[in-house]
N, C-alpha and C positions, 0 to 999 in steps of 0.2 A: 478440710475443716478440722481443726484440732478438737480433742475432747479428752477429759479425764474423768475417772470415777469420783463422784461427789461424796460418797460415803461407802463403807463396806457393803458388799452384797451385789450379786450379779444383776445386770440389766439396768443399773442406775447410771445415767450419763450426764455430764455437763456439756452443753453445746456452747461453744465460744465463737466470737467473731473471727472469721478466717482472715487470711492475708489479703488486705485491701490495698496493697502497694504502700506508697509513702504517706498515705493519708492518716491523719490523727485527729481525734475529736470530731468524727463525722456525725452529722445529725441523723437521728432516728425519726423518720417522717411517717412511717406506717408500721403498726404491729398487728400481725394477722392471727395471732393465737392468744389463748388465755389459759390459766390453770384448769385442768380437767379435760382439755381438748384432746381428741385422738388425732394424731397426724401420721402421714405416710412419708416415706423417703421422697425427698425433693419437694415436699410441700413448702411454700414460702412462709418463713417465720416473721421476717420484718423487711422493711425497705430502708436503705440508707441513702443519703443525698450529700454529694460533695458540691463544690461550686461548678463542676463540669458535667456530672452524670448522676443518675439515680441507679441504685443497685439492689436487686433482690437477694436475700440470704436464704437459701433453702436448707431443709433439715437433712442431715446425713443418715438419720435413723427413723424408724417408725416406732411409735409408742404413745404414752400418755404424758401430757405436760404436768409436772408436779409443782414446779416453782417457776415464776417468770421474774426476771431480774432487770428488764428494761421497759421503758415506756416512751411514748411519743415525746420528743423534745430532748431526750437524753443525747449525750455526745459519747460516742464509743470509738474504740481503736481495736487493732488486732489483739485477740485473746481476751477481750472483754466478755464476761459471762452473760449469755443471753437467757438461758433457761436450764432447768434440770428436767431430764426426761427419763421416765421409767419405760424401758423396753421390754419386749416379751421374754427375752432371755439374755444370757451373757453374750455380748457382741464384741468383747474386747479384742478378739482375734480378727475382726473385720477390718479390712484396709480402709484407711481414711481417704476421702476424696482429695485429689490434688488441688491445692488452692490456686487461684488465678487472680491476676490483677484486674481491677475494673478498668475497662477501656473507655476513654472519653468519647462522647458522641461526636460523629463526624460533622454534623450540621444540625441546626435547630429542628429540622424535620426528619432527621434520620434516627434509626434505632438499631442497636447491635444486640443480638441475642445469640449466645453460644451454648447450645444444649449440653455440650460435654463439660462445660465449666460450672463450678458451684455458684457463680454469680452471673446474672443476666443484667445487662446494662442498657439504659435508654436515655435519650436526651431529656433533661429535666424541663427544658423550655419548649418541648414539642406541644402541638395543638392539644388543648384539653388540660394541660398541666397536671399530669397524673403519674403515679409510679408505674413501673412495668407490671406489677401484680394487678393493679386496678385496671390498667389497659387490657391485660389478658382477661380479667373478669368481664369487662365490657364487651370484648370481642366474643366471648363465649355466649353472651346474651344477644349478640347481633346489634349492639348499640354503637352509634358513632359518638365517640367520647368528646369530639370537638363541639358537640351540641349541648354539653352539660356544663352548667355553672357550678364551680367548686365552692364548697363551704369550709374547706380545710385551711391550714396555714398558707398564707400567700395565695389564696384562691385555688389551692390544690383540690382536685376531685377525689372524694373519698368513696369507699364502698357503699356507704349509705346514700351518697348522692346518686350513684348509678341505680341503686334499687328504687329510690324515689322517682327517678326519671322514668324507669320502666313502668312503675305503677301509674304514673301520670299519663304516659303515652297510651297505655292500655285502656285507662278510664275514659280518655278523650277520643279514642278511636283513631288517633293519628299515628299509630305505630308504623304504618306502611312507609311514611315519609321520614321516619326517624331511625328505623332499624336497617341494618345492612345484613345481607346474606354473605356468609364467608365464601371466599374464593375457592374454587376447586383446586386441589393440588395438581402439579404437572406430572404427567405420566410419560414414560419412555416405552411406547408400545412396541417399537422395533426390536427391543431386546428379547421379545418373546416369539418373534417370527416375522415373516414378510408382511409389509403393510403398503397401502396406497393412500395418499393424502389428496382429498378432493375438496376444493373450496366450497363453502356454502353459497347458495344463490342469493341474490339481493333480496328476494322476497323472504327467504328463510332467515336472513339476518334481521330484517325489520320485524317480521312476525314473531320470531323467537324472542326478541327483546320485549315486545308488547305482551306476549303470553306470559313470560316470566314475571313481568311487572304486575299483570292482572292476578296471577296465581298467588303472589306474595301479599298483595295489598287487599285482596277481597277474601273474606271468609266463605269459602265454597261449601255448599251442601248439595247433594244430588238426590232427587226423588225419582224413583223408578216406577213405571207402570206399563200396562199393555192396552192396546186398543184393538177392538174387533173391526177390521176394515174389509170384511168380506163383501158387504153390499156396496161400499164405496168403490172397491176395486172393480166390481162388475160394471158399475156405472162409468168408471173411468175408461174401461175398455170399449164401451159403447161410444163414448165421446171421441176416443182416439180413432175409431173406425169412421165416424162421421166427418172428422176433420182431416183425415189422411190425405184427401185430395188437395187440401190447402197446405200440406206439409207441416201441419201443427201436431206435435206429439204431446198428448196430455199425460203428464207424469204424476205420480202420487204427491210429489212436492208441491204442485199447484194447489191441491186440496189441503195440504198441511198449512200452506200460507193462509188460506181462508179460515181454516179452523183455528189457527193461532190468533188471528185478529179477533175472532169471536170470543176466544178465551181472554184476550187482553182487554177487551171492552168490558167483560164481566169482572175482571180482576185488575183494576187500574194500577196497582202497585207494581205489577210486572211490566208496565209500560212507562217506567219512570227512571230517573237518575238521582243519585245522591249528590247534593251540593252542600258540603259542610254539614250544618245541622238542619238543613232543609231538604225536602223531597220534592223534586220537580216532576209533576204529573203531566205527561204530554197528551195533547189532544189530537195528535196525528199518529198515523200507523205506518211507519217506514220499517221494513223488515230486511235484515241482512241474510244472505244465503252463502254459506261456505262453499266455494268452488275449488275442486281439485285441479291444479294445473301442473305441467311438467316441472315447474320451478317451485312449487309449494302451494299452500292454501291462500286464497284471497277471498275477501268477503264483500262483494258488491251489494248495494242496497236497492231494493225495489220500493218505490215510493207510493204512498196512498193506496196500500193494498186493500183497505176497506172499501174503496170506491171502484174496484175492478172485479170482473168475473173470473172464473176458473180458466176459461179459454184464453182470455187476454193475459192472465198471469203466466200460463204455460208458454205463450208466445214470447213474453218478455224474459222469462227464465232462459229459454233457448238462446235468445239474442245476447243477454248479458253474460251467459256462460261461455259462448263462443268468443265474445269480446275479451273475456279474461284469459282464455287459453291462447288467444292470438296476441297477447301482451299489449292490447289496446285499451285496457282499463285505465281510468284516470283516478286521481285522488278524490275528486268530487264524487265519483261513482261509488266510493266506499265510505262516505260520510253521512251523518244524520240518522243513523239507524236507531231504532227503539228496542229491538229484540232480534235475536239471531237464531237461525235454524241450521244445524250441521247434520246433514243426512249421509250416513254410510250404508244405507240400505242396498245400494247397488253393488257394494263390495262384500258386506257380510258382517258378522258379529252379533252378539246377543244384547249387549249393553255397554255403555262407556260413560265417562264423566267429562263432558265438554267444559272448556274453560270460558268463563264469562268474558264477553267482549266489552270491556269498560269504555265509556261510562254507563253502559247498560247494566241492569241488575239481574238479568236472567238469560238463559240460552236453552234451546231445545235440541237434544240429540236424538236422532232417529236411526235405529239399526235395521237389520234385515227382517222383513215379515216372513213368518213361517206358518204352515198349516198345522193346527193343533186340535186334538179332541177337546171340545168344550161341552160341559154338561148343561143341557137346556131341556126343560120340560120333561124330565125323567129319562133322558137318554143322552149319550155322547154324540155330538155332531162335529164334522170337520169345519173349522173356522180359521180364517186367515188373521193371525194375530201380529200386531206391530209393536215392537218394544220402544218405549219412550223413556228418555232420560232428561229430566229438567234440573239443571244446575242453577242455584239462586244465591244471591247475596244475603247472608243471614243477618246483616245489619238492617236490612229493609224488610225482608220477608221471613216469617217464621215457618216452622215445619207444618203446622196445621193448614196455613194458607197455601203452602206449596202443594200439599196433598190434595186440597180442594181444587187447585188449578189443574193439576195433572189429571185428576178424575174427571173434571169437566171437559178438558181437552179430549180425553179418550172417548167420552160420551158423544161429543160433536163428530169425531171421526167415525164412530160406530154408526151414527145416524145422520147422514148428510143433510136431512131435512132441517136440522138445527142451524145450518148455515144461512137459512132464509130468515131466521128469527132476529 
C-alpha cells in the first residue's frame, strides 16, 4: 500500500488505495473508521466492491485517524486518498506492504482470503450479501450471516444489522438456533511424536453431538450440596442382606431415585420442559439413569418411579444396566425422561457439572460418599456425606429455587422416613 507524508512532521501518513488491478472507479460499500479512531496494523479501513468481488482494505500502520477522505458511495481507484493517519513515531523507513490484485470469487458460495495479502476478497453474491469485514465480524460473534436481513445498499448486511440481530436473538432466547460455534482448527499431532488414531464409537458420536447441542443451547448453572446418608446407607445394607438370596442388590442409586421423585413432586419446575414461551409441567415421573458402557454413556429411562418401591427400582436398575452393557438397549428405552441422575459414586470424585439432558431442565450429579467429621450436639461425629451436583436450566429455574431443591433433596436422603411423606 502506498503512502506519503501529508505535511511536515514525523508520524503523519497518508493512506492511499493500493493496487487493485485494472479496476477504476470502484464503489466504496463499507467504511470501518472515523476521525479520532485508534487503529492497529491490518485493521480494515473500508470495503470496495467491483462487479465480481468485494475487497477489504487494511491499514499498513497503527495510529489515530486525523482526517477521513472517503465515504460510502464514493468511487475510488489506485492511489485515491483514504485517510490521514497520525502514527506514534516516524515510520518512513518501514517497508510498505506488497500490493496484490483482488482475485475474483471462484463461485457464488466461495470466498478467497489471503492473510499475506493487503486485500482479502470474497464473493459479493455469497449468502447474506455482506462484505468480508462484516462476515468476519459475524463469525466472531458466532452468527450465521445468512439469517440476517440486510438494510444496506442492495440489501447488504451492515455492522448495525449484525448487532441488532444479536440483541434480538438474546432478548428472545433463540440464540441457540441462530448462533454457530466456530470450527476447531486442524492439528497435525504426528509432527510432535508417535500417535494412534482410534475411531469414536457410534454411541460416542451420537452422545457427543447431543451433549454439545445441550451445552451450547442451555444456560447451565450448577448448585452443589452434601447429604448425610449415614442412616440411609445402614438401612440399605440391611435390605441388601435380606434380598441377597433373591440376587437383588440394593444400591444407593435406588434410594436416590425415590428421593429425586419426592423432590420433583415438591418442586414441579424441575419436572418440566421448555416449549417456546410455555413451560410444560409433567404429571408423570420417568427418570433417566446414566449407565457407563464400554462404548460410552447411555441413559435408559425408568418409568413411573413414583409408583415403585426401592426394592423394585433396584431390580429394574440392574436389569436395564445389564441390557445397556450388552448393547440390547433400544431407542424407546431412552425416551420420555423427565429428570436424569448421573452417578459417579462408584468411581470417585468430589463434584462435577453434569450436562442437562434436553428437553429436560435439570440433572442430578452424584459423586463418591466419604466419611467426614460433622459437628453435632457439641461434638464431632463421623458421618457418611454424599456430594450432590444439580445442574439446571437458568431460563426456567433461578438460583434460589435450585438451592431450595438441593437442600430439600439432601434432607430427604438424610432422613429416609421422608420418602413415605
